[in-house]
C-alpha positions as CSV (number, residue, x, y, z in Angstrom):
1,M,11.0,14.4,26.5
2,L,14.4,15.2,26.3
3,A,15.2,11.5,27.9
4,R,12.5,10.2,25.9
5,R,14.4,11.2,22.8
6,M,17.8,9.7,23.8
7,I,15.9,6.4,24.7
8,A,14.7,6.3,20.8
9,G,17.5,7.6,19.8
10,I,19.9,4.6,21.8
11,A,16.9,2.0,20.9
12,L,17.9,2.9,17.0
13,M,21.8,2.5,17.6
14,V,21.7,-1.5,19.4
15,P,19.6,-4.1,17.0
16,V,16.8,-4.3,18.1
17,W,17.1,-8.5,17.8
18,G,20.5,-9.0,18.4
19,W,19.7,-8.9,22.5
20,A,23.0,-10.1,24.2
21,A,21.1,-12.9,26.2
22,G,19.2,-13.8,23.3
23,P,15.4,-13.0,22.9
24,Q,14.2,-16.5,25.4
25,A,16.1,-14.4,28.2
26,A,13.8,-11.4,27.6
27,T,9.9,-11.7,28.8
28,E,9.1,-8.7,26.9
29,T,9.1,-8.7,22.8
30,P,10.7,-5.7,21.6
31,F,7.9,-4.3,20.3
32,V,5.8,-4.8,24.1
33,T,9.7,-3.0,25.3
34,V,9.0,0.5,23.6
35,V,5.3,0.2,24.1
36,F,5.6,-0.8,28.0
37,R,8.4,2.1,27.7
38,N,5.5,4.9,26.9
39,W,2.4,3.7,28.4
40,T,1.8,6.0,30.7
41,A,2.3,8.7,28.5
42,W,0.4,7.5,25.8
43,D,-2.8,6.0,28.0
44,T,-3.5,9.3,29.2
45,N,-7.1,8.3,30.6
46,H,-5.1,6.2,32.5
47,D,-7.8,3.6,32.2
48,G,-5.1,0.8,31.7
49,R,-6.1,0.0,28.0
50,L,-4.9,2.4,24.7
51,S,-8.2,3.6,23.6
52,P,-8.1,4.3,19.0
53,E,-8.4,8.0,20.0
54,E,-5.2,7.9,22.3
55,I,-3.3,5.7,19.7
56,D,-4.2,8.6,17.1
57,S,-2.8,11.4,19.3
58,V,0.4,9.5,19.4
59,V,0.4,9.1,15.5
60,L,0.5,12.8,14.7
61,D,2.5,13.4,17.9
62,R,5.2,15.1,16.4
63,S,7.9,14.6,19.1
64,V,7.2,10.8,19.0
65,S,9.6,9.4,16.8
66,G,12.2,6.4,16.1
67,D,11.5,3.2,17.8
68,D,8.3,4.7,19.7
69,A,7.2,6.2,15.5
70,A,7.4,2.8,14.5
71,A,5.4,0.9,17.6
72,A,2.9,4.0,17.2
73,G,2.2,3.2,13.9
74,T,1.7,-0.5,14.2
75,L,-0.9,-0.2,17.1
76,K,-2.9,2.2,14.6
77,L,-2.4,-0.4,11.6
78,L,-3.5,-3.2,13.5
79,A,-5.8,-2.2,16.5
80,A,-8.3,-1.4,13.3
81,R,-8.2,-4.9,11.7
82,K,-10.9,-7.5,12.1
83,Q,-9.8,-9.5,14.2
84,M,-9.2,-7.1,16.8
85,Q,-12.5,-5.7,17.5
86,G,-14.0,-6.6,20.5
87,I,-10.4,-7.0,21.9
88,A,-9.1,-4.3,24.6
89,L,-5.6,-3.6,24.2
90,T,-4.2,-3.4,27.6
91,K,-0.9,-4.6,29.1
92,E,-2.6,-7.9,30.3
93,Y,-3.0,-8.6,26.2
94,F,0.5,-7.6,25.7
95,Q,2.0,-9.4,28.0
96,E,0.5,-12.4,26.4
97,Y,0.9,-12.2,23.2
98,S,4.8,-11.3,24.4
99,R,4.5,-15.0,26.2
100,R,3.1,-16.6,22.8
101,R,5.5,-14.9,20.6
102,L,9.1,-15.4,22.6
103,R,8.0,-19.3,23.1
104,D,6.6,-20.5,19.2
105,S,8.7,-17.9,17.7
106,T,11.7,-17.0,16.6
107,F,12.8,-13.2,15.5
108,P,13.4,-11.8,11.9
109,T,17.1,-10.6,11.4
110,E,17.7,-7.2,10.0
111,E,18.3,-8.8,6.9
112,A,15.0,-10.3,7.4
113,A,13.6,-6.8,8.5
114,E,15.1,-5.0,5.6
115,A,13.4,-7.8,3.4
116,L,9.9,-6.7,4.3
117,T,7.4,-6.4,1.8
118,V,3.9,-5.6,2.0
119,D,3.0,-9.2,0.3
120,I,4.8,-10.6,3.5
121,L,2.8,-8.2,5.4
122,N,0.0,-9.5,3.6
123,Q,0.5,-13.2,3.8
124,E,0.8,-13.1,7.6
125,R,-2.6,-11.0,7.5
126,S,-4.3,-13.7,6.2
127,T,-2.7,-16.8,8.5
128,A,-2.9,-15.1,11.5
129,D,-6.8,-14.5,10.4
130,R,-7.7,-17.7,10.3
131,G,-8.2,-18.5,13.8
132,A,-10.5,-16.6,16.5
133,N,-7.5,-16.6,19.5
134,S,-4.6,-15.8,16.9
135,M,-2.6,-12.6,17.4
136,P,-0.9,-10.3,14.5
137,D,2.4,-10.8,14.6
138,W,2.7,-7.3,15.8
139,D,7.0,-7.2,16.3
140,L,6.8,-7.9,12.5
141,H,5.3,-4.8,11.5
142,F,7.1,-3.0,13.9
143,S,10.3,-4.3,12.7
144,A,8.5,-2.6,9.0
145,G,7.8,0.4,10.3
146,R,11.4,0.7,11.5
147,K,12.4,0.2,8.1
148,R,10.1,2.4,6.8
149,I,11.5,5.1,8.7
150,A,14.8,4.6,7.8
151,L,13.8,4.3,4.5
152,A,12.5,8.0,4.5
153,A,15.5,9.4,5.7
154,G,17.0,10.9,2.9
155,G,14.8,14.3,2.8
156,W,13.4,15.6,-0.4
157,T,16.0,14.2,-2.9
158,G,14.3,15.3,-5.6
159,R,14.1,11.9,-6.8
160,F,11.0,10.3,-8.4
161,D,12.1,6.7,-9.8
162,L,9.2,4.0,-10.0
163,D,11.8,1.3,-9.6
164,H,12.5,2.8,-6.0
165,V,8.7,2.8,-5.1
166,R,7.1,-0.2,-2.5
167,Q,3.5,0.4,-0.7
168,G,3.2,0.5,2.3
169,P,0.5,-1.4,4.3
170,I,-2.1,1.0,4.3
171,S,-4.6,-0.7,1.3
172,D,-4.1,2.8,-1.5
173,C,-2.6,0.3,-4.9
174,F,-5.5,2.2,-6.6
175,F,-3.4,5.8,-5.6
176,L,-0.1,4.5,-6.0
177,S,-1.1,2.7,-9.6
178,S,-2.2,5.7,-11.1
179,L,0.6,7.9,-9.6
180,G,3.2,5.0,-10.9
181,S,1.3,5.8,-14.7
182,L,1.5,9.2,-14.4
183,L,4.9,8.9,-12.8
184,V,6.0,6.6,-16.4
185,A,3.8,9.0,-18.9
186,R,4.5,12.7,-17.6
187,P,6.8,12.6,-14.7
188,E,6.9,16.2,-14.7
189,Q,3.2,16.6,-13.5
190,V,4.2,14.1,-10.8
191,K,6.5,16.6,-9.7
192,S,4.6,19.7,-9.2
193,L,2.1,17.7,-7.0
194,I,3.5,18.6,-4.2
195,V,6.2,21.6,-3.8
196,P,8.8,21.9,-1.1
197,L,8.7,25.3,1.1
198,P,11.2,26.4,3.5
199,D,8.9,25.7,6.2
200,G,9.0,22.6,6.2
201,T,5.8,22.3,5.1
202,F,4.2,21.3,1.1
203,Q,2.2,23.0,-1.4
204,A,-0.2,20.5,-2.9
205,R,-1.0,21.5,-5.9
206,F,-4.0,18.9,-7.8
207,P,-5.5,20.0,-11.3
208,G,-8.6,22.0,-10.9
209,R,-8.1,22.7,-7.1
210,A,-6.8,25.8,-5.1
211,S,-3.5,24.4,-4.1
212,F,-3.2,23.9,-0.2
213,I,-1.1,22.9,2.7
214,V,0.6,19.7,3.7
215,K,2.4,19.6,6.7
216,H,5.3,17.3,7.4
217,P,4.7,13.5,8.0
218,T,5.5,12.9,11.6
219,D,7.8,9.4,11.9
220,A,4.7,7.5,12.7
221,E,2.9,8.3,9.3
222,L,6.1,7.4,7.9
223,A,6.3,4.1,9.8
224,M,2.4,3.4,7.7
225,G,3.2,4.9,4.7
226,S,4.6,3.9,1.2
227,V,8.0,4.3,0.3
228,G,10.2,5.9,-2.1
229,A,14.0,4.1,-1.4
230,G,16.3,6.0,-1.1
231,D,14.5,9.2,-2.7
232,G,13.5,10.1,0.3
233,Y,9.8,11.0,1.8
234,W,7.9,12.3,-1.6
235,L,5.5,9.4,-1.6
236,P,4.4,9.1,1.9
237,V,4.0,13.3,1.2
238,I,1.9,13.1,-1.0
239,E,-0.1,10.2,-0.4
240,L,-0.8,12.8,2.8
241,A,-1.5,15.2,0.0
242,Y,-4.3,12.7,-1.9
243,S,-5.8,12.3,1.7
244,Q,-6.1,15.7,2.1
245,Y,-7.7,16.4,-1.0
246,R,-10.3,13.9,-0.6
247,M,-10.7,15.3,2.7
248,L,-11.6,19.0,1.0
249,K,-13.9,17.8,-1.5
250,K,-15.6,16.3,1.4
251,G,-15.8,19.6,2.7
252,V,-13.9,19.1,5.3
253,D,-10.7,21.1,5.7
254,E,-8.4,19.6,8.2
255,E,-5.7,17.0,9.0
256,A,-5.5,14.0,7.5
257,E,-4.1,10.8,8.2
258,A,-3.4,8.6,5.2
259,A,-4.1,5.4,6.9
260,D,-8.1,6.9,7.2
261,V,-8.9,8.4,4.3
262,I,-7.0,6.4,1.5
263,G,-5.7,3.5,3.4
264,H,-9.0,0.9,2.8
265,G,-9.1,0.6,-1.2
266,G,-11.1,2.9,-3.9
267,R,-10.7,3.4,-7.6
268,T,-8.1,4.1,-10.2
269,G,-10.9,5.8,-12.6
270,P,-11.1,9.4,-10.1
271,T,-8.2,9.2,-8.9
272,I,-6.1,10.0,-12.1
273,D,-9.5,12.5,-12.6
274,A,-7.5,13.7,-9.3
275,L,-3.9,13.6,-10.0
276,T,-4.1,14.8,-14.3
277,G,-7.4,16.7,-14.2
278,N,-9.1,14.7,-16.8
279,S,-11.6,12.4,-17.1
280,H,-11.2,8.6,-17.4
281,K,-12.8,5.8,-19.6
282,S,-13.0,2.6,-18.3
283,I,-13.5,-1.3,-20.2
284,K,-14.3,-3.5,-17.7
285,L,-14.0,-7.5,-18.9
286,A,-16.9,-10.6,-18.1
287,D,-17.0,-11.7,-14.6
288,S,-16.8,-15.5,-15.9
289,V,-14.2,-17.3,-18.3
290,E,-16.9,-18.1,-20.7
291,Q,-17.9,-15.0,-21.3
292,R,-14.7,-13.4,-21.7
293,R,-13.8,-15.9,-24.7
294,A,-17.7,-15.2,-26.4
295,Q,-16.9,-11.3,-26.1
296,S,-12.5,-11.4,-27.0
297,A,-13.3,-10.6,-30.7
298,R,-15.1,-7.3,-29.9
299,I,-12.9,-6.1,-26.7
300,L,-9.7,-7.1,-27.5
301,P,-9.6,-4.8,-30.9
302,E,-10.8,-2.0,-28.1
303,L,-8.5,-2.8,-25.3
304,R,-5.3,-2.1,-28.7
305,A,-6.7,0.8,-30.5
306,E,-6.9,2.6,-26.6
307,L,-3.8,1.3,-25.5
308,S,-1.9,2.1,-28.5
309,A,-3.3,5.3,-28.3
310,A,-2.5,6.5,-24.8
311,V,1.1,5.5,-24.8
312,R,1.3,7.5,-27.8
313,E,-0.1,10.4,-25.8
314,H,1.3,10.1,-22.7
315,R,-1.8,8.7,-20.9
316,V,-2.4,7.1,-17.2
317,M,-3.8,4.0,-17.8
318,T,-4.3,1.2,-14.9
319,V,-5.6,-2.7,-14.5
320,S,-7.4,-4.4,-11.7
321,V,-7.4,-8.0,-10.5
322,A,-10.4,-8.9,-8.9
323,R,-10.8,-11.9,-6.4
324,R,-14.7,-13.7,-7.5
325,E,-16.1,-16.0,-4.4
326,V,-15.7,-19.6,-5.7
327,D,-17.8,-23.2,-4.9
328,D,-15.6,-26.3,-5.0
329,E,-16.1,-26.0,-9.0
330,G,-14.5,-23.2,-9.2
331,K,-18.0,-21.8,-10.2
332,I,-18.2,-18.1,-9.4
333,V,-21.3,-17.9,-6.6
334,A,-22.0,-14.3,-7.0
335,G,-23.6,-11.8,-8.9
336,T,-25.1,-12.4,-12.3
337,D,-22.6,-14.8,-14.4
338,R,-22.5,-17.8,-12.5
339,G,-19.6,-19.1,-15.0
340,T,-16.0,-20.5,-14.6
341,A,-14.0,-17.8,-12.9
342,P,-10.9,-17.0,-14.7
343,H,-7.5,-18.4,-13.5
344,I,-5.4,-16.3,-11.2
345,P,-1.4,-16.9,-12.4
346,A,1.2,-17.3,-9.7
347,G,2.7,-14.2,-8.4
348,I,-0.2,-11.8,-9.3
349,T,-1.8,-9.9,-6.4
350,R,-5.5,-10.3,-6.5
351,R,-8.4,-7.3,-5.0
352,H,-5.4,-5.1,-6.4
353,A,-4.9,-2.1,-9.1
354,Y,-1.8,-2.4,-11.0
355,A,-0.3,0.5,-13.3
356,I,0.1,-0.1,-17.2
357,V,3.3,1.6,-17.9
358,S,4.2,0.2,-21.8
359,Y,2.5,-1.7,-24.5
360,D,4.5,-3.1,-27.7
361,P,1.3,-3.0,-30.4
362,S,4.1,-5.3,-32.7
363,N,4.3,-8.0,-30.3
364,D,0.6,-7.5,-28.6
365,V,2.5,-7.4,-24.7
366,I,2.2,-4.8,-22.6
367,E,4.2,-4.0,-18.9
368,L,2.6,-4.1,-16.2
369,W,4.1,-2.5,-12.6
370,N,2.6,-4.1,-9.3
371,P,3.0,-0.9,-6.4
372,H,4.1,-3.7,-3.8
373,G,7.1,-3.2,-5.7
374,Q,8.6,-7.1,-5.3
375,D,10.8,-9.4,-7.6
376,F,8.9,-13.0,-8.4
377,T,10.4,-15.7,-10.5
378,P,8.3,-18.2,-11.8
379,K,8.5,-22.1,-10.8
380,G,9.0,-23.3,-14.1
381,R,7.8,-22.0,-17.5
382,S,7.1,-18.0,-17.6
383,G,3.2,-17.9,-18.5
384,L,-0.6,-18.3,-16.9
385,D,0.1,-21.1,-14.8
386,N,3.4,-20.2,-13.7
387,G,3.0,-16.2,-13.4
388,Y,6.0,-13.7,-15.1
389,P,9.3,-12.9,-14.0
390,T,9.2,-9.7,-12.1
391,K,11.6,-7.0,-11.0
392,H,10.7,-4.2,-9.0
393,G,6.7,-5.0,-9.5
394,R,7.3,-4.7,-13.2
395,F,6.3,-7.4,-15.8
396,L,5.5,-8.1,-19.5
397,V,2.6,-9.8,-20.4
398,S,0.5,-10.7,-23.1
399,L,-2.6,-9.3,-23.7
400,A,-4.3,-12.2,-24.8
401,E,-3.1,-13.6,-21.0
402,A,-3.7,-10.2,-19.6
403,Y,-7.4,-10.7,-20.8
404,T,-7.7,-14.0,-19.2
405,F,-7.5,-12.9,-15.9
406,C,-7.3,-8.9,-14.7
407,T,-10.3,-7.2,-14.5
408,N,-10.8,-3.9,-15.5
409,F,-9.1,-1.6,-17.7
410,T,-9.0,2.3,-17.1
411,F,-7.9,5.2,-19.5
412,E,-7.0,8.5,-18.8
413,M,-9.4,11.0,-21.1
414,P,-9.3,14.6,-22.4
415,R,-11.5,16.0,-20.0
416,S,-13.5,16.6,-22.8
417,T,-14.0,13.0,-23.7
418,R,-17.1,11.8,-21.2
419,S,-16.2,9.5,-18.4
420,K,-18.3,6.0,-18.7
421,S,-18.1,2.8,-18.0
422,K,-18.5,-0.2,-20.7
423,R,-20.3,-3.8,-19.5
């Protein structure tokens, strides 16, 4: 075990992509090199393949660190993809991947690896999923996992900065958007959700539920989690805490991986309830452009009233953007409303949840925050066609324009207010 730690430490000191002979002289990619050097230890039943159970065991092993942990997290994330169903993770599979990757691709530089965001990873996933014979870019995700481990190295700093938050590769935007809005509305409440203890564990305190203990994330869990760049590991810790909270609500008291429990999407309403101890109200917008126009005189004043009250009372607010299946003419093909699908501006992530961090009633403008934390510059005049200037995930949009492409507004409400969904 000591020898493996020493190897991992050396690997961290040498740039993964900077081999003296160049990638073209190698027979294995950096990711596959790490997997193969651990193969005997990770393939515990020695059947020549890495099973989900074996991968989970490595992910939860606290002695696995550095590059080994980044590789384990990558295995966990990508093995669960639809395109990987029915594919055995054997040495032969990874040898074929290495052959293709070394022949067809160049490896990202250290600077490119540092700039990786969940948007780039999702774009890679969409491209890879187009072909039945395609393979995930294991090394791209491995590089991003190494960076996330490095960003969490600051320990428990006590800093909780929204501008540093970047969603990891799991699909928990519903959680991060709710948490991000709470961080703006009532930052001290976020800090009270998790308290570090002297033994290295954390006490989680969600309103309305008895406190419980959360273990420190393993390096592999850090490789899969979100990051607060420069703010240590508070964000992956609170992701694990919310995962464990969800498990406890189901009556299951055991260590849970965020990737398994909250990594497949969810709703902001129940998340707001869990984080705040209050209820929520949702205002769902019509599916089609035609129905939204017909309802705008009634819905927009209601939204303005709710936004103004929420800002005044420091309440949590989120909004979602759905993706509708459309035909060649842009008509919605599913559901009862078969009208024209809303146009989604450039730079806006679909099937995604955003935090509403402010509302200016004098200009009727809301500020949204994308948990991806990305920067974006429109190609042309900002607006519905080209998108909105974005910095650290934050951008301004008029409520009237947001009404045309957003799907659902959710507001924290006092517990005495009955939770309900409209339209």
